HTML snippet that shows the backbone in 3Dmol.js (N, CA, C, O; Angstrom):
<script src="https://3Dmol.org/build/3Dmol-min.js"></script>
<div id="view" style="width:600px;height:400px;position:relative"></div>
<script>
const pdb = `
ATOM      1  N   UNK A   1       0.844  -1.363   0.050  1.00  0.00           N
ATOM      2  CA  UNK A   1      -0.091   0.085  -0.039  1.00  0.00           C
ATOM      3  C   UNK A   1       0.290   0.993   0.370  1.00  0.00           C
ATOM      4  O   UNK A   1      -0.430   1.990   0.330  1.00  0.00           O
ATOM      5  N   UNK A   2       2.077   1.088   1.164  1.00  0.00           N
ATOM      6  CA  UNK A   2       2.875   2.102   1.023  1.00  0.00           C
ATOM      7  C   UNK A   2       3.408   2.906  -0.540  1.00  0.00           C
ATOM      8  O   UNK A   2       3.502   4.091  -0.859  1.00  0.00           O
ATOM      9  N   UNK A   3       3.718   1.446  -1.366  1.00  0.00           N
ATOM     10  CA  UNK A   3       4.337   1.810  -2.679  1.00  0.00           C
ATOM     11  C   UNK A   3       3.239   2.853  -3.475  1.00  0.00           C
ATOM     12  O   UNK A   3       3.498   3.958  -3.951  1.00  0.00           O
ATOM     13  N   UNK A   4       1.862   2.101  -3.463  1.00  0.00           N
ATOM     14  CA  UNK A   4       0.912   2.934  -4.015  1.00  0.00           C
ATOM     15  C   UNK A   4       0.846   4.136  -3.719  1.00  0.00           C
ATOM     16  O   UNK A   4       0.687   4.977  -4.604  1.00  0.00           O
ATOM     17  N   UNK A   5       0.958   4.483  -2.376  1.00  0.00           N
ATOM     18  CA  UNK A   5       0.450   6.089  -2.047  1.00  0.00           C
ATOM     19  C   UNK A   5       2.245   6.801  -2.802  1.00  0.00           C
ATOM     20  O   UNK A   5       1.985   7.836  -3.417  1.00  0.00           O
ATOM     21  N   UNK A   6       3.125   6.620  -2.835  1.00  0.00           N
ATOM     22  CA  UNK A   6       4.432   6.951  -3.160  1.00  0.00           C
ATOM     23  C   UNK A   6       4.054   7.328  -4.764  1.00  0.00           C
ATOM     24  O   UNK A   6       4.370   8.353  -5.367  1.00  0.00           O
ATOM     25  N   UNK A   7       3.084   5.886  -5.387  1.00  0.00           N
ATOM     26  CA  UNK A   7       3.554   6.011  -6.478  1.00  0.00           C
ATOM     27  C   UNK A   7       2.060   7.180  -7.095  1.00  0.00           C
ATOM     28  O   UNK A   7       1.888   7.363  -8.300  1.00  0.00           O
ATOM     29  N   UNK A   8       1.369   7.674  -6.285  1.00  0.00           N
ATOM     30  CA  UNK A   8       0.339   8.189  -6.822  1.00  0.00           C
ATOM     31  C   UNK A   8       0.909   9.735  -6.629  1.00  0.00           C
ATOM     32  O   UNK A   8       0.555  10.690  -7.321  1.00  0.00           O
ATOM     33  N   UNK A   9       1.818   9.775  -5.599  1.00  0.00           N
ATOM     34  CA  UNK A   9       2.061  11.270  -4.977  1.00  0.00           C
ATOM     35  C   UNK A   9       3.110  11.625  -6.287  1.00  0.00           C
ATOM     36  O   UNK A   9       2.782  12.625  -6.925  1.00  0.00           O
ATOM     37  N   UNK A  10       4.309  10.922  -6.737  1.00  0.00           N
ATOM     38  CA  UNK A  10       5.217  10.923  -8.314  1.00  0.00           C
ATOM     39  C   UNK A  10       4.038  11.446  -9.557  1.00  0.00           C
ATOM     40  O   UNK A  10       4.286  12.352 -10.354  1.00  0.00           O
ATOM     41  N   UNK A  11       2.926  10.785  -9.527  1.00  0.00           N
ATOM     42  CA  UNK A  11       2.272  10.800 -10.598  1.00  0.00           C
ATOM     43  C   UNK A  11       1.642  12.368 -10.305  1.00  0.00           C
ATOM     44  O   UNK A  11       1.773  13.198 -11.205  1.00  0.00           O
ATOM     45  N   UNK A  12       1.186  12.629  -9.458  1.00  0.00           N
ATOM     46  CA  UNK A  12       0.457  14.179  -9.168  1.00  0.00           C
ATOM     47  C   UNK A  12       0.819  15.213  -9.012  1.00  0.00           C
ATOM     48  O   UNK A  12       0.196  16.271  -9.105  1.00  0.00           O
ATOM     49  N   UNK A  13       2.086  14.987  -8.703  1.00  0.00           N
ATOM     50  CA  UNK A  13       3.001  15.754  -7.934  1.00  0.00           C
ATOM     51  C   UNK A  13       2.912  17.214  -9.317  1.00  0.00           C
ATOM     52  O   UNK A  13       2.863  18.417  -9.057  1.00  0.00           O
ATOM     53  N   UNK A  14       2.913  16.904 -10.006  1.00  0.00           N
ATOM     54  CA  UNK A  14       2.712  18.415 -11.235  1.00  0.00           C
ATOM     55  C   UNK A  14       1.960  19.197 -11.096  1.00  0.00           C
ATOM     56  O   UNK A  14       2.096  20.416 -11.202  1.00  0.00           O
ATOM     57  N   UNK A  15       0.385  18.147 -10.647  1.00  0.00           N
ATOM     58  CA  UNK A  15      -0.802  19.116  -9.913  1.00  0.00           C
ATOM     59  C   UNK A  15      -0.559  19.792  -8.781  1.00  0.00           C
ATOM     60  O   UNK A  15      -0.185  19.304  -7.715  1.00  0.00           O
ATOM     61  N   UNK A  16      -0.846  21.305  -9.103  1.00  0.00           N
ATOM     62  CA  UNK A  16      -0.526  22.224  -8.759  1.00  0.00           C
ATOM     63  C   UNK A  16      -2.017  22.619  -7.286  1.00  0.00           C
ATOM     64  O   UNK A  16      -2.571  21.654  -6.759  1.00  0.00           O
ATOM     65  N   UNK A  17      -2.254  23.500  -7.036  1.00  0.00           N
ATOM     66  CA  UNK A  17      -3.499  24.033  -5.986  1.00  0.00           C
ATOM     67  C   UNK A  17      -4.284  24.579  -7.025  1.00  0.00           C
ATOM     68  O   UNK A  17      -5.512  24.490  -7.018  1.00  0.00           O
ATOM     69  N   UNK A  18      -3.555  25.217  -8.039  1.00  0.00           N
ATOM     70  CA  UNK A  18      -4.492  25.753  -9.496  1.00  0.00           C
ATOM     71  C   UNK A  18      -5.000  24.679 -10.313  1.00  0.00           C
ATOM     72  O   UNK A  18      -6.090  24.712 -10.885  1.00  0.00           O
ATOM     73  N   UNK A  19      -4.014  23.535 -10.357  1.00  0.00           N
ATOM     74  CA  UNK A  19      -4.653  22.824 -11.175  1.00  0.00           C
ATOM     75  C   UNK A  19      -5.723  21.770 -10.939  1.00  0.00           C
ATOM     76  O   UNK A  19      -6.353  21.107 -11.763  1.00  0.00           O
ATOM     77  N   UNK A  20      -5.776  21.779  -9.505  1.00  0.00           N
ATOM     78  CA  UNK A  20      -7.226  21.345  -8.687  1.00  0.00           C
ATOM     79  C   UNK A  20      -8.081  22.068  -8.924  1.00  0.00           C
ATOM     80  O   UNK A  20      -9.083  21.735  -9.557  1.00  0.00           O
ATOM     81  N   UNK A  21      -7.804  23.562  -8.329  1.00  0.00           N
ATOM     82  CA  UNK A  21      -8.852  24.840  -8.643  1.00  0.00           C
ATOM     83  C   UNK A  21      -9.590  24.547 -10.306  1.00  0.00           C
ATOM     84  O   UNK A  21     -10.800  24.417 -10.493  1.00  0.00           O
ATOM     85  N   UNK A  22      -8.810  24.505 -11.097  1.00  0.00           N
ATOM     86  CA  UNK A  22      -9.150  24.383 -12.862  1.00  0.00           C
ATOM     87  C   UNK A  22      -9.996  23.032 -12.625  1.00  0.00           C
ATOM     88  O   UNK A  22     -11.223  23.026 -12.526  1.00  0.00           O
ATOM     89  N   UNK A  23      -9.477  22.307 -12.576  1.00  0.00           N
ATOM     90  CA  UNK A  23     -10.762  20.588 -12.160  1.00  0.00           C
ATOM     91  C   UNK A  23     -11.977  21.009 -11.452  1.00  0.00           C
ATOM     92  O   UNK A  23     -13.075  20.935 -12.003  1.00  0.00           O
ATOM     93  N   UNK A  24     -11.848  21.389 -10.416  1.00  0.00           N
ATOM     94  CA  UNK A  24     -13.189  21.873 -10.143  1.00  0.00           C
ATOM     95  C   UNK A  24     -13.692  22.718 -10.699  1.00  0.00           C
ATOM     96  O   UNK A  24     -14.902  22.522 -10.821  1.00  0.00           O
ATOM     97  N   UNK A  25     -13.285  23.765 -11.193  1.00  0.00           N
ATOM     98  CA  UNK A  25     -14.183  24.982 -12.015  1.00  0.00           C
ATOM     99  C   UNK A  25     -15.149  24.183 -13.098  1.00  0.00           C
ATOM    100  O   UNK A  25     -16.373  24.215 -13.231  1.00  0.00           O
ATOM    101  N   UNK A  26     -14.183  23.493 -13.783  1.00  0.00           N
ATOM    102  CA  UNK A  26     -14.400  22.976 -14.893  1.00  0.00           C
ATOM    103  C   UNK A  26     -15.545  22.325 -14.520  1.00  0.00           C
ATOM    104  O   UNK A  26     -16.583  22.771 -15.010  1.00  0.00           O
ATOM    105  N   UNK A  27     -15.647  21.230 -13.659  1.00  0.00           N
ATOM    106  CA  UNK A  27     -16.345  19.761 -13.312  1.00  0.00           C
ATOM    107  C   UNK A  27     -17.682  20.716 -12.752  1.00  0.00           C
ATOM    108  O   UNK A  27     -18.775  20.243 -13.062  1.00  0.00           O
ATOM    109  N   UNK A  28     -17.715  22.144 -11.879  1.00  0.00           N
ATOM    110  CA  UNK A  28     -18.734  22.560 -11.689  1.00  0.00           C
ATOM    111  C   UNK A  28     -19.787  23.398 -12.573  1.00  0.00           C
ATOM    112  O   UNK A  28     -20.923  23.677 -12.188  1.00  0.00           O
ATOM    113  N   UNK A  29     -19.277  23.729 -13.725  1.00  0.00           N
ATOM    114  CA  UNK A  29     -19.671  24.610 -15.104  1.00  0.00           C
ATOM    115  C   UNK A  29     -20.314  23.251 -15.371  1.00  0.00           C
ATOM    116  O   UNK A  29     -21.521  23.225 -15.132  1.00  0.00           O
ATOM    117  N   UNK A  30     -19.736  22.047 -15.841  1.00  0.00           N
ATOM    118  CA  UNK A  30     -20.532  21.021 -16.300  1.00  0.00           C
ATOM    119  C   UNK A  30     -22.175  20.868 -15.848  1.00  0.00           C
ATOM    120  O   UNK A  30     -23.139  21.071 -16.585  1.00  0.00           O
ATOM    121  N   UNK A  31     -22.200  20.500 -14.591  1.00  0.00           N
ATOM    122  CA  UNK A  31     -22.892  20.060 -13.361  1.00  0.00           C
ATOM    123  C   UNK A  31     -23.494  21.221 -13.582  1.00  0.00           C
ATOM    124  O   UNK A  31     -24.481  20.973 -14.274  1.00  0.00           O
ATOM    125  N   UNK A  32     -23.407  22.647 -13.306  1.00  0.00           N
ATOM    126  CA  UNK A  32     -24.350  23.660 -13.414  1.00  0.00           C
ATOM    127  C   UNK A  32     -25.404  24.338 -14.661  1.00  0.00           C
ATOM    128  O   UNK A  32     -26.536  24.822 -14.679  1.00  0.00           O
ATOM    129  N   UNK A  33     -24.275  24.052 -15.704  1.00  0.00           N
ATOM    130  CA  UNK A  33     -24.651  24.488 -17.214  1.00  0.00           C
ATOM    131  C   UNK A  33     -25.298  23.122 -17.291  1.00  0.00           C
ATOM    132  O   UNK A  33     -26.293  23.099 -18.015  1.00  0.00           O
ATOM    133  N   UNK A  34     -25.155  22.631 -17.042  1.00  0.00           N
ATOM    134  CA  UNK A  34     -25.926  20.533 -17.691  1.00  0.00           C
ATOM    135  C   UNK A  34     -27.191  20.426 -16.812  1.00  0.00           C
ATOM    136  O   UNK A  34     -27.808  19.362 -16.784  1.00  0.00           O
ATOM    137  N   UNK A  35     -27.473  21.165 -16.316  1.00  0.00           N
ATOM    138  CA  UNK A  35     -28.739  21.334 -15.148  1.00  0.00           C
ATOM    139  C   UNK A  35     -29.809  21.528 -16.118  1.00  0.00           C
ATOM    140  O   UNK A  35     -30.853  20.876 -16.135  1.00  0.00           O
ATOM    141  N   UNK A  36     -29.374  22.802 -17.216  1.00  0.00           N
ATOM    142  CA  UNK A  36     -30.559  23.452 -18.067  1.00  0.00           C
ATOM    143  C   UNK A  36     -30.501  23.501 -19.669  1.00  0.00           C
ATOM    144  O   UNK A  36     -31.300  23.920 -20.506  1.00  0.00           O
ATOM    145  N   UNK A  37     -28.659  22.631 -19.801  1.00  0.00           N
ATOM    146  CA  UNK A  37     -28.774  22.555 -21.313  1.00  0.00           C
ATOM    147  C   UNK A  37     -28.190  21.495 -21.202  1.00  0.00           C
ATOM    148  O   UNK A  37     -27.787  20.994 -20.152  1.00  0.00           O
ATOM    149  N   UNK A  38     -28.054  20.876 -22.777  1.00  0.00           N
ATOM    150  CA  UNK A  38     -27.097  19.462 -23.388  1.00  0.00           C
ATOM    151  C   UNK A  38     -26.029  19.926 -22.767  1.00  0.00           C
ATOM    152  O   UNK A  38     -25.610  21.064 -22.553  1.00  0.00           O
ATOM    153  N   UNK A  39     -25.501  18.424 -22.406  1.00  0.00           N
ATOM    154  CA  UNK A  39     -23.801  17.539 -22.084  1.00  0.00           C
ATOM    155  C   UNK A  39     -23.232  18.591 -22.732  1.00  0.00           C
ATOM    156  O   UNK A  39     -22.707  19.612 -22.290  1.00  0.00           O
ATOM    157  N   UNK A  40     -23.489  18.023 -24.346  1.00  0.00           N
ATOM    158  CA  UNK A  40     -22.699  18.714 -25.011  1.00  0.00           C
ATOM    159  C   UNK A  40     -22.393  20.116 -24.772  1.00  0.00           C
ATOM    160  O   UNK A  40     -21.228  20.380 -24.473  1.00  0.00           O
ATOM    161  N   UNK A  41     -23.246  21.067 -24.854  1.00  0.00           N
ATOM    162  CA  UNK A  41     -23.402  22.753 -24.630  1.00  0.00           C
ATOM    163  C   UNK A  41     -22.236  22.849 -23.164  1.00  0.00           C
ATOM    164  O   UNK A  41     -21.146  23.422 -23.158  1.00  0.00           O
ATOM    165  N   UNK A  42     -22.715  22.301 -22.323  1.00  0.00           N
ATOM    166  CA  UNK A  42     -21.818  22.293 -21.278  1.00  0.00           C
ATOM    167  C   UNK A  42     -20.311  21.927 -21.484  1.00  0.00           C
ATOM    168  O   UNK A  42     -19.688  22.847 -20.953  1.00  0.00           O
ATOM    169  N   UNK A  43     -19.573  21.165 -21.919  1.00  0.00           N
ATOM    170  CA  UNK A  43     -19.038  20.426 -22.583  1.00  0.00           C
ATOM    171  C   UNK A  43     -17.800  22.085 -23.314  1.00  0.00           C
ATOM    172  O   UNK A  43     -16.751  22.594 -22.919  1.00  0.00           O
ATOM    173  N   UNK A  44     -18.690  22.327 -24.408  1.00  0.00           N
ATOM    174  CA  UNK A  44     -18.113  23.442 -25.076  1.00  0.00           C
ATOM    175  C   UNK A  44     -17.588  24.884 -24.273  1.00  0.00           C
ATOM    176  O   UNK A  44     -16.595  25.581 -24.481  1.00  0.00           O
ATOM    177  N   UNK A  45     -18.873  25.031 -23.110  1.00  0.00           N
ATOM    178  CA  UNK A  45     -18.746  26.274 -22.510  1.00  0.00           C
ATOM    179  C   UNK A  45     -17.462  26.064 -21.444  1.00  0.00           C
ATOM    180  O   UNK A  45     -16.707  27.036 -21.420  1.00  0.00           O
ATOM    181  N   UNK A  46     -17.157  25.138 -20.708  1.00  0.00           N
ATOM    182  CA  UNK A  46     -16.057  24.810 -20.024  1.00  0.00           C
ATOM    183  C   UNK A  46     -14.749  25.082 -21.006  1.00  0.00           C
ATOM    184  O   UNK A  46     -13.887  25.939 -20.808  1.00  0.00           O
ATOM    185  N   UNK A  47     -14.801  24.260 -21.979  1.00  0.00           N
ATOM    186  CA  UNK A  47     -13.490  24.017 -22.815  1.00  0.00           C
ATOM    187  C   UNK A  47     -13.213  26.042 -23.046  1.00  0.00           C
ATOM    188  O   UNK A  47     -12.181  26.692 -22.883  1.00  0.00           O
ATOM    189  N   UNK A  48     -14.624  26.511 -23.471  1.00  0.00           N
ATOM    190  CA  UNK A  48     -13.974  27.712 -24.100  1.00  0.00           C
ATOM    191  C   UNK A  48     -13.458  28.887 -22.534  1.00  0.00           C
ATOM    192  O   UNK A  48     -12.695  29.843 -22.389  1.00  0.00           O
ATOM    193  N   UNK A  49     -14.388  28.105 -21.646  1.00  0.00           N
ATOM    194  CA  UNK A  49     -14.238  29.588 -20.433  1.00  0.00           C
ATOM    195  C   UNK A  49     -12.250  29.031 -20.217  1.00  0.00           C
ATOM    196  O   UNK A  49     -11.304  29.816 -20.262  1.00  0.00           O
ATOM    197  N   UNK A  50     -12.184  27.901 -20.054  1.00  0.00           N
ATOM    198  CA  UNK A  50     -10.968  27.482 -19.743  1.00  0.00           C
ATOM    199  C   UNK A  50      -9.563  27.565 -20.483  1.00  0.00           C
ATOM    200  O   UNK A  50      -8.453  27.404 -19.976  1.00  0.00           O
ATOM    201  N   UNK A  51      -9.999  27.966 -22.312  1.00  0.00           N
ATOM    202  CA  UNK A  51      -9.211  28.110 -23.225  1.00  0.00           C
ATOM    203  C   UNK A  51      -8.999  29.535 -22.875  1.00  0.00           C
ATOM    204  O   UNK A  51      -7.859  29.951 -22.671  1.00  0.00           O
ATOM    205  N   UNK A  52     -10.324  30.518 -22.774  1.00  0.00           N
ATOM    206  CA  UNK A  52      -9.998  31.891 -22.695  1.00  0.00           C
ATOM    207  C   UNK A  52      -9.214  32.362 -21.498  1.00  0.00           C
ATOM    208  O   UNK A  52      -8.462  33.336 -21.536  1.00  0.00           O
ATOM    209  N   UNK A  53      -9.427  31.625 -20.446  1.00  0.00           N
ATOM    210  CA  UNK A  53      -8.408  31.990 -19.238  1.00  0.00           C
ATOM    211  C   UNK A  53      -7.123  31.726 -19.150  1.00  0.00           C
ATOM    212  O   UNK A  53      -6.497  32.314 -18.268  1.00  0.00           O
ATOM    213  N   UNK A  54      -6.507  30.909 -19.919  1.00  0.00           N
ATOM    214  CA  UNK A  54      -5.113  30.608 -20.875  1.00  0.00           C
ATOM    215  C   UNK A  54      -4.746  31.618 -21.263  1.00  0.00           C
ATOM    216  O   UNK A  54      -3.813  32.238 -20.751  1.00  0.00           O
ATOM    217  N   UNK A  55      -5.503  32.048 -22.397  1.00  0.00           N
ATOM    218  CA  UNK A  55      -5.565  32.927 -23.340  1.00  0.00           C
ATOM    219  C   UNK A  55      -5.004  34.195 -22.571  1.00  0.00           C
ATOM    220  O   UNK A  55      -3.983  34.785 -22.923  1.00  0.00           O
ATOM    221  N   UNK A  56      -5.953  34.626 -21.246  1.00  0.00           N
ATOM    222  CA  UNK A  56      -6.189  36.388 -20.876  1.00  0.00           C
ATOM    223  C   UNK A  56      -4.640  35.881 -20.210  1.00  0.00           C
ATOM    224  O   UNK A  56      -3.658  36.612 -20.333  1.00  0.00           O
ATOM    225  N   UNK A  57      -4.561  34.527 -19.488  1.00  0.00           N
ATOM    226  CA  UNK A  57      -3.246  34.557 -18.799  1.00  0.00           C
ATOM    227  C   UNK A  57      -2.205  35.251 -19.594  1.00  0.00           C
ATOM    228  O   UNK A  57      -1.841  36.399 -19.341  1.00  0.00           O
ATOM    229  N   UNK A  58      -1.719  34.508 -20.591  1.00  0.00           N
ATOM    230  CA  UNK A  58      -0.666  34.987 -21.987  1.00  0.00           C
ATOM    231  C   UNK A  58      -0.808  35.919 -22.275  1.00  0.00           C
ATOM    232  O   UNK A  58       0.311  36.430 -22.237  1.00  0.00           O
ATOM    233  N   UNK A  59      -1.836  36.970 -22.741  1.00  0.00           N
ATOM    234  CA  UNK A  59      -2.029  38.305 -22.971  1.00  0.00           C
ATOM    235  C   UNK A  59      -1.866  39.455 -21.868  1.00  0.00           C
ATOM    236  O   UNK A  59      -1.294  40.533 -22.030  1.00  0.00           O
ATOM    237  N   UNK A  60      -2.343  39.097 -20.990  1.00  0.00           N
ATOM    238  CA  UNK A  60      -2.503  40.212 -19.794  1.00  0.00           C
ATOM    239  C   UNK A  60      -1.343  39.744 -18.876  1.00  0.00           C
ATOM    240  O   UNK A  60      -1.198  40.396 -17.842  1.00  0.00           O
ATOM    241  N   UNK A  61      -0.538  38.760 -19.091  1.00  0.00           N
ATOM    242  CA  UNK A  61       0.801  38.318 -17.700  1.00  0.00           C
ATOM    243  C   UNK A  61       0.576  38.679 -16.990  1.00  0.00           C
ATOM    244  O   UNK A  61       1.519  39.259 -16.452  1.00  0.00           O
ATOM    245  N   UNK A  62      -0.785  38.764 -16.222  1.00  0.00           N
ATOM    246  CA  UNK A  62      -1.356  38.832 -15.181  1.00  0.00           C
ATOM    247  C   UNK A  62      -1.002  37.446 -14.409  1.00  0.00           C
ATOM    248  O   UNK A  62      -0.923  37.333 -13.186  1.00  0.00           O
ATOM    249  N   UNK A  63      -0.777  36.274 -15.492  1.00  0.00           N
ATOM    250  CA  UNK A  63      -0.727  35.186 -15.044  1.00  0.00           C
ATOM    251  C   UNK A  63       0.208  34.146 -15.590  1.00  0.00           C
ATOM    252  O   UNK A  63       1.182  34.559 -16.219  1.00  0.00           O
ATOM    253  N   UNK A  64       0.061  32.973 -15.448  1.00  0.00           N
ATOM    254  CA  UNK A  64       0.908  31.886 -15.963  1.00  0.00           C
ATOM    255  C   UNK A  64      -0.075  30.981 -16.689  1.00  0.00           C
ATOM    256  O   UNK A  64      -0.921  30.221 -16.217  1.00  0.00           O
ATOM    257  N   UNK A  65       0.383  31.363 -18.507  1.00  0.00           N
ATOM    258  CA  UNK A  65      -0.461  29.904 -19.463  1.00  0.00           C
ATOM    259  C   UNK A  65       0.403  28.727 -18.624  1.00  0.00           C
ATOM    260  O   UNK A  65       1.473  28.779 -18.019  1.00  0.00           O
ATOM    261  N   UNK A  66      -0.629  27.565 -18.888  1.00  0.00           N
ATOM    262  CA  UNK A  66       0.365  26.604 -18.503  1.00  0.00           C
ATOM    263  C   UNK A  66      -0.696  25.870 -19.366  1.00  0.00           C
ATOM    264  O   UNK A  66      -1.804  26.302 -19.687  1.00  0.00           O
ATOM    265  N   UNK A  67       0.018  24.343 -19.764  1.00  0.00           N
ATOM    266  CA  UNK A  67      -0.660  23.462 -20.636  1.00  0.00           C
ATOM    267  C   UNK A  67      -1.105  22.404 -19.303  1.00  0.00           C
ATOM    268  O   UNK A  67      -1.983  21.541 -19.309  1.00  0.00           O
ATOM    269  N   UNK A  68      -0.479  22.668 -18.544  1.00  0.00           N
ATOM    270  CA  UNK A  68      -1.362  21.461 -17.245  1.00  0.00           C
ATOM    271  C   UNK A  68      -2.981  21.918 -16.767  1.00  0.00           C
ATOM    272  O   UNK A  68      -3.876  21.103 -16.540  1.00  0.00           O
ATOM    273  N   UNK A  69      -3.117  23.417 -16.675  1.00  0.00           N
ATOM    274  CA  UNK A  69      -3.759  23.711 -16.321  1.00  0.00           C
ATOM    275  C   UNK A  69      -5.132  23.482 -17.373  1.00  0.00           C
ATOM    276  O   UNK A  69      -6.314  23.432 -17.036  1.00  0.00           O
ATOM    277  N   UNK A  70      -4.531  23.362 -18.792  1.00  0.00           N
ATOM    278  CA  UNK A  70      -5.430  22.804 -19.235  1.00  0.00           C
ATOM    279  C   UNK A  70      -5.778  21.005 -19.857  1.00  0.00           C
ATOM    280  O   UNK A  70      -6.590  20.488 -20.624  1.00  0.00           O
ATOM    281  N   UNK A  71      -5.056  20.712 -19.316  1.00  0.00           N
ATOM    282  CA  UNK A  71      -5.090  19.512 -19.112  1.00  0.00           C
ATOM    283  C   UNK A  71      -6.259  18.927 -17.949  1.00  0.00           C
ATOM    284  O   UNK A  71      -7.242  18.211 -18.141  1.00  0.00           O
ATOM    285  N   UNK A  72      -5.673  19.599 -16.549  1.00  0.00           N
ATOM    286  CA  UNK A  72      -6.800  19.725 -15.521  1.00  0.00           C
ATOM    287  C   UNK A  72      -8.323  20.765 -15.806  1.00  0.00           C
ATOM    288  O   UNK A  72      -9.315  20.721 -15.078  1.00  0.00           O
ATOM    289  N   UNK A  73      -8.233  21.295 -16.538  1.00  0.00           N
ATOM    290  CA  UNK A  73      -9.243  21.429 -17.427  1.00  0.00           C
ATOM    291  C   UNK A  73     -10.281  20.087 -17.995  1.00  0.00           C
ATOM    292  O   UNK A  73     -11.487  19.844 -17.964  1.00  0.00           O
ATOM    293  N   UNK A  74      -9.261  19.530 -18.421  1.00  0.00           N
ATOM    294  CA  UNK A  74      -9.929  18.492 -19.517  1.00  0.00           C
ATOM    295  C   UNK A  74     -10.449  17.440 -18.781  1.00  0.00           C
ATOM    296  O   UNK A  74     -11.475  16.920 -19.219  1.00  0.00           O
ATOM    297  N   UNK A  75      -9.762  16.840 -17.332  1.00  0.00           N
ATOM    298  CA  UNK A  75      -9.910  16.070 -16.510  1.00  0.00           C
ATOM    299  C   UNK A  75     -11.280  16.201 -15.687  1.00  0.00           C
ATOM    300  O   UNK A  75     -11.900  15.228 -15.257  1.00  0.00           O
ATOM    301  N   UNK A  76     -11.763  17.867 -15.487  1.00  0.00           N
ATOM    302  CA  UNK A  76     -12.652  18.337 -14.798  1.00  0.00           C
ATOM    303  C   UNK A  76     -13.900  18.426 -15.892  1.00  0.00           C
ATOM    304  O   UNK A  76     -15.021  18.556 -15.402  1.00  0.00           O
ATOM    305  N   UNK A  77     -13.828  18.387 -16.828  1.00  0.00           N
ATOM    306  CA  UNK A  77     -14.743  18.222 -17.884  1.00  0.00           C
ATOM    307  C   UNK A  77     -15.614  16.304 -17.664  1.00  0.00           C
ATOM    308  O   UNK A  77     -16.773  15.982 -17.401  1.00  0.00           O
ATOM    309  N   UNK A  78     -14.261  15.405 -17.956  1.00  0.00           N
ATOM    310  CA  UNK A  78     -14.450  14.684 -17.287  1.00  0.00           C
ATOM    311  C   UNK A  78     -15.302  13.827 -16.548  1.00  0.00           C
ATOM    312  O   UNK A  78     -16.084  12.924 -16.846  1.00  0.00           O
ATOM    313  N   UNK A  79     -14.749  14.624 -15.004  1.00  0.00           N
ATOM    314  CA  UNK A  79     -15.708  14.230 -14.111  1.00  0.00           C
ATOM    315  C   UNK A  79     -16.448  14.513 -13.803  1.00  0.00           C
ATOM    316  O   UNK A  79     -17.204  13.812 -13.130  1.00  0.00           O
ATOM    317  N   UNK A  80     -16.681  15.812 -14.141  1.00  0.00           N
ATOM    318  CA  UNK A  80     -18.314  16.648 -14.415  1.00  0.00           C
ATOM    319  C   UNK A  80     -19.171  15.783 -15.059  1.00  0.00           C
ATOM    320  O   UNK A  80     -20.275  15.595 -14.548  1.00  0.00           O
ATOM    321  N   UNK A  81     -18.887  15.240 -16.046  1.00  0.00           N
ATOM    322  CA  UNK A  81     -19.209  14.167 -16.927  1.00  0.00           C
ATOM    323  C   UNK A  81     -20.072  12.993 -16.368  1.00  0.00           C
ATOM    324  O   UNK A  81     -21.249  12.882 -16.712  1.00  0.00           O
ATOM    325  N   UNK A  82     -19.620  12.323 -15.706  1.00  0.00           N
ATOM    326  CA  UNK A  82     -19.378  11.602 -14.947  1.00  0.00           C
ATOM    327  C   UNK A  82     -20.108  11.474 -13.409  1.00  0.00           C
ATOM    328  O   UNK A  82     -20.689  10.485 -12.962  1.00  0.00           O
ATOM    329  N   UNK A  83     -19.961  12.377 -12.951  1.00  0.00           N
ATOM    330  CA  UNK A  83     -21.023  12.966 -12.121  1.00  0.00           C
ATOM    331  C   UNK A  83     -22.208  13.245 -12.565  1.00  0.00           C
ATOM    332  O   UNK A  83     -23.128  13.037 -11.774  1.00  0.00           O
ATOM    333  N   UNK A  84     -22.576  13.825 -14.023  1.00  0.00           N
ATOM    334  CA  UNK A  84     -24.006  14.020 -14.211  1.00  0.00           C
ATOM    335  C   UNK A  84     -24.468  13.097 -15.126  1.00  0.00           C
ATOM    336  O   UNK A  84     -25.607  13.326 -15.534  1.00  0.00           O
ATOM    337  N   UNK A  85     -23.893  12.081 -15.586  1.00  0.00           N
ATOM    338  CA  UNK A  85     -24.667  10.956 -15.974  1.00  0.00           C
ATOM    339  C   UNK A  85     -24.819   9.736 -14.939  1.00  0.00           C
ATOM    340  O   UNK A  85     -25.692   8.923 -15.244  1.00  0.00           O
ATOM    341  N   UNK A  86     -24.180   9.518 -13.895  1.00  0.00           N
ATOM    342  CA  UNK A  86     -24.402   9.259 -12.989  1.00  0.00           C
ATOM    343  C   UNK A  86     -25.542   9.263 -12.307  1.00  0.00           C
ATOM    344  O   UNK A  86     -26.284   8.287 -12.197  1.00  0.00           O
ATOM    345  N   UNK A  87     -25.786  10.729 -11.661  1.00  0.00           N
ATOM    346  CA  UNK A  87     -26.821  11.231 -11.547  1.00  0.00           C
ATOM    347  C   UNK A  87     -28.271  11.105 -12.521  1.00  0.00           C
ATOM    348  O   UNK A  87     -29.361  11.029 -11.955  1.00  0.00           O
ATOM    349  N   UNK A  88     -28.176  11.092 -13.867  1.00  0.00           N
ATOM    350  CA  UNK A  88     -29.358  10.683 -14.713  1.00  0.00           C
ATOM    351  C   UNK A  88     -29.804   9.340 -14.485  1.00  0.00           C
ATOM    352  O   UNK A  88     -30.985   8.992 -14.511  1.00  0.00           O
ATOM    353  N   UNK A  89     -28.657   8.477 -14.224  1.00  0.00           N
ATOM    354  CA  UNK A  89     -28.911   6.993 -14.036  1.00  0.00           C
ATOM    355  C   UNK A  89     -29.870   6.864 -12.866  1.00  0.00           C
ATOM    356  O   UNK A  89     -31.015   6.419 -12.784  1.00  0.00           O
ATOM    357  N   UNK A  90     -29.206   7.286 -12.173  1.00  0.00           N
ATOM    358  CA  UNK A  90     -29.909   6.851 -10.706  1.00  0.00           C
ATOM    359  C   UNK A  90     -30.421   7.983  -9.455  1.00  0.00           C
ATOM    360  O   UNK A  90     -30.433   7.995  -8.224  1.00  0.00           O
ATOM    361  N   UNK A  91     -30.834   8.919 -10.593  1.00  0.00           N
ATOM    362  CA  UNK A  91     -32.053   9.268  -9.413  1.00  0.00           C
ATOM    363  C   UNK A  91     -33.479   9.316  -9.869  1.00  0.00           C
ATOM    364  O   UNK A  91     -34.377   9.561  -9.064  1.00  0.00           O
TER     365      UNK A  91
END
`;
const viewer = $3Dmol.createViewer("view");
viewer.addModel(pdb, "pdb");
viewer.setStyle({}, {cartoon: {color: "spectrum"}});
viewer.zoomTo();
viewer.render();
</script>
C-alpha cells in the first residue's frame, strides 16, 4: 500500500493547487450548465472558458499560461460528465 501511495504522489506531483481549482471549476461548469442545457453544450462552455482563461493569462501577463491547467480542465470536464451521467442514471 505504501508503494501505491508513493506512486500516486509522484504521478500527481505536477498538479498544483491551481490545477485542482481548474479541475473543480470545470466540473462545476458541467454540473451547473448541464442542469439546464444539453451536456454537449456544457462541455463546449467549459472548454471555451478554460481556453479563454489561459489566453487571458498569456496576453495580460497577469498569470502564467500552462498546459497543465488545460489538462486539469479536461480532467475536470470528464469528472463533471461522469457525475452528471451517474446522476441521470441513478436519480
